[in-house]
N, C-alpha and C positions, 0 to 999 in steps of 0.2 A: 477665456471660456469659464463660465460659472460652474462650480462643482455640482455633481449630481446629487439628487435627493434620494437617499435610500429609504425604503419603507421603515417606519418606526418599529422598534421591537414590540413584541406582544407585552402588554401591561402585566407586570408581575412575573414575567418569565425569569428564571425557569421554575420558580417555586410552585406556581399554580398554572396548569395548562387550561386553555380555554377553547371555545369553539373555533373552527377554522376562520381565518381573517383574510381580508383582501390583500393582494400582493401587488406591489408596484410592477409595472411591466405586465399589465393584465393578460396579455396574450400568452404569457408563460403558463398560465393555468386556465385559459379560457375553455378548455375542454372539460373542466371539472365543474359539476354542479355545486353550488354553494350549500353548506350545511347550516340550516337555520337553527339558531339556539345552540345550547351545549350539545356536544356530540354524544351519541348513545353507543353502548357497547355493541348493540346489534346492527348499527349502521356500518355498512361496508366501507364508507368513506372515512372512518376513524383511522387515525395514524397515517400510514403511507397512502398516497393517492393510488388506490388499488387500480391496476391496469394502466395507470398513467406513467409511461416510461418516456423520458426525453422532454427537455424544455423546448419552447419555441425558439426560432432563430433570434440571435442577439448576442451581445457581449456576455462573457462568462468569467467569473472570478474562479481561478484555479488555485487551490491551496495544497501545499506539500508540508505535512506536519511530521516533524521528527522529534527526537528527544532533546536536541539542542537548539534548533531553529525552526521557524515557520517561514517558508518561501511562498510568496503570493504573486500571481500574475493576472492581469486583465487581458483576456484573449478575445480578439475580434471574431466576427462571423467567418472571416476568411482564414482563421487559424493564426493570424499574426499576433505576437505579443505586443500589446499597446502600452503597458506599464508594468513595473515590477516594484515589489516592496518586501523587505524581510524584517523580522524581529526575533529576539530570543524567545524560546519556548519556556514558559514558567513551569518547568517540569516538576518541581518539588512543591508547588503551591496548590496542587489538587485539580480535579477536573473542571470545576467551575471557573477557575482562573484560566485554564487552557481554552475553554469555550469562549470566555470573554476576549482573550487575546486573538482568537481566530476571527471573531466578529469585528474587532478593532482593525485588524490588518485588512479585512474585506472592505471596510469603509475607506481605509487609507488608500488602497490601491485604486479604487474606483474614483475617489476624489482627485487623485493625481492626474487622471486623464480627462475627467469631466464626462464620463459615460455612465449610464445607468445600466447595470448588469441585469440579466433576466434570471440568473441562477448561479449557484455556487457548487463547485465540485471539490471534494476533499479526498486526498490520498493520505491516509493516516497510518501511523504505527499501531501495531496491535492486530488482533483477529477481529475483523469487522464483518458484521452481518449487514449487507447492503439493503436487505428487505426491511428489517426493523430499524436500521440505522444505529445499532447498538454495538459497542465494543464488548465482545463476548469473552475475550481473554487478552491478557497483556503482561509483559514483564514489568519490572520496576523502573524502567527508563522514564516512564511517566507515572507519577505517584497516584495510586488509586484509580488508574485509568479503566480497568476492567469494570464493566457494568454501566459505563457512561452512555447516555442517550445522545450520541454525537450528532446524528442527522436532525432529529427534532430539536435538540438543544440549541444548535447553531441556527436553525431556521427561525426559532423564536427570537434570537438575539439580533439577527440581521434583517429579518423580514423578507427573506427570499427563499424560494425552493432550494433544497440541498440534496445532492446525491453524494454518497460516501462509500469508500471501499478501502481495503488494505493498500498500503503504498506500493508494495511490490506488484500486486495484481494490477494496479492502475498503470504502473510502468510497463507491464507486459502487454497491455491492450494495444498500443501502437505497434509493437513488434508483431502481434498477430495480424493486425490490419496490413502491415507491410508485406506479409507473405502473399497477398494478392489473390487468395483463393477462398471462396466461401466455406470450403470444407477442410481448411488447413488445421493442423495440430501443432502445438507448441509446448515445449518444456522450458521453463524460464527459472533460473536460480539467481538469487542475489546474495552474495557472500561478503559480509562486512563485519560490523559489530555483532551481528547475528547471522543466521542463515535462513533466508526466506525463499519463497518461490511462488510460482503460479503455473497452472496447467490449463491448456485449452485443447479440447478434443472435437474434431469435426466442426471447427469454426466457432465453437462456443466456449467461453471462459467458464470454468467450473468454480462454483462457490461452495457447494456442499452444505451439510448441516452446520448451522451457527456461523457460516462463512469461513470454515476452517480449512477448506480444500487448498492444497498447494504449500502447506507449511513443511517444506522439505527438511528443515533443520531438526525436526523432531522424529525423523526416522531412526530406528535403532542402528547403531554403528559399532561393529566389533572393536574398532580402534579406540572407541570412547568408553569401553566397558568400565563401569564403576565410577566414571566421572560425573559430577553433578551438572545438570542442565538448568538453564534459566527458567524453564517451565516448572521446576520442582521435581522432575523425575531425574533419571540418571542414564548414562550410556547412549545419549542421542548424538546425532551428527554434529549439531552446533557446539557440543562440548569438546570437539577435537578439531573442527574445520573452520570455525569463525576466527576473525582476527585476534580477539582477546584469548581465545582458546589456543591458538598457535603460539602466542607469546607466553602463555602460562605453561605450555608443554616445553618450550625452550627452557624456562626457568626451572622446571622439575629436572630436566636432563642435565643442565649445566650447573645447577646448585647455586645460582646467583640471580639477582633481580635484573630486569631491563625495563626501559621506559616505554617502548612501543614496538609494534610489528615491524615498522620500517628499519629499526635498529637490528632486529633479528635478520631481516633480508640482507642488510649490509654485511652482517657477520657471515651469512651463508655465502655471499659472493667471495669472501676471503677464505672460504674453506672450513669454517667452524663446523665441526661434526654435529654438535647439538643443534645448531641452527638449521643445518641441512636436513637433519632428521625431523625436526618439528615441522618444517615447511612441507617436506615430501609426504609425511604421514597425513597431515591435514588435507593436502591436495589430493592424495590418492583416495582417502576416505570419501571426499566429495565426488571425485570422478567415478568411483565404483557405484555410489548411490545413484548418480545421474544415469549411468549405463543401465543399471537394473530397472530404473523407472522408465527409461526409453523402451526397453523390451516390453514393459507393461502397457505403455500408452501409444507407442508407434508415432512419435512426433516427426514432423517434416523438418524441424529445426530445434536445436538445443542452444539456448542462450545463457551465458554466464556473465553476470554483471556484478558490480560492487567494488569496493576498494581493495579487497584481498587479491583478486586476480591481477591487479595492476602492480603487484610488488616485484614482478620480474618473470623471466622466461622459465626459471626453475619451477615455479608454482604452476604456470599455465601448461607447460609441457608434461608435467607429472599428472595433472588432472586429466588432460586429453588422453594420455596413454592409458590411464586407469579406466576411463570411460569407454574408450573404443574396445578395450580388451573384454568388456562385459557384453558387447553388442551381439545379437543374433545375426546370422548371415544377411537377411534382407535389410538390415540397418547399418551395415559396416561402412557405408559411405558417409555416415553422419560424423561430424566433428563439432565439438563445442565451439561456439562463436561468440565474440563480444557483441554487445547490443548495438543496434543501428543508431539509436538515439543517445545523446550525451546527457549532460547535467539537467536538461529540461525534460527528461523522460517522464518523471512523475507529474510535472506540470501539464505536459501534453496529455498524459493519461487522465489526470483529474478533469481536464476539460471534456474529454470524451465521456466521462461518467455521467455528465448531465444529459447525454443523448441516449445512453443505453441502459441506465439503471433507474429504479423507482425514485421519485422525488418526494422528499419529506417537506411538508408544508408548514408555514408558521401557524402556531396555535393548535395543531392537530396532536392528539395524544398518541403515543406509540401503541399500535395494535398488535394482535397476535400474528405470528409468522405464518403466511400461507404455506401450502405444500411446497417442498423443495423444488427449485427450478434453476435453470441456468439462464444467463443473459448473454447478449451479443448476437 
């Protein structure tokens, strides 16, 4: 089978943006009128394809961008994964290198199967505004990542429409769909290297101003009082409940260094008091935050994902007890649950982004953000 021919990148991308260009797999953008000549600020078709949500049927490249690796999958119309590809994230090389790597892995995974994709969905680290396609805030896990025009920049490089969102919110999308009700509500937490989350109310995933909705790790937490947070503030949940935070708490209590969270978990199993306290304080802080948020949002399901909840029953049982203790009577049936989807959650979610979020087109300049709205 001959390899697919992806559209050529826009000449000069990303340094100079040009007028909208044709895209291979023309059906993917057939509903959009062409913009003749250079785009104008007054033209509503500048930047995001205004009103154009969802690619036409066809294979989609799904990308999961993290601080250490990029996982890519070519997903068929029926949802089957046709091909996979991974490569290290050039996290310290700057945003241009990351965008180049995303485009490269997009081409590689498509070539590996011989299919021409119609769109790309990206589940990325950082606070992502899916309407403008911009990274509005980020930690230092990706150097200079904040401010990157992720959607437009990748569209220019790979010549395909691109939809993008935060990785945790993308992973939460399939969980919301699995509830099977158009009016379902979901509270989704991801506790690992950091603490992220996503919120869906009455069947709609919330994005909020600048795409910041759902960042649970930056709730104030009494247990974290005075502790620096990765966002530059102090006293946030992430500073006491994330994996590195639990490890650091153990080191403060024990007065000695340790290599990783799993070591702390093993010490707790042997009855080490410092390890037991570090884990239970972090788990209880997360559980109380989730219980309080459940009272605010009224979810049908509370999902807790990530590597930290998998360290053992001590963490999970403590989180569950702290969460349920906060619940108001109508919600006392709720219990935190693990995700239904496994390691492919972000890839499945990234695929869905191309159907439910605005598409960023090759050659289009980022435009102003329309009034805030939710999608799904």
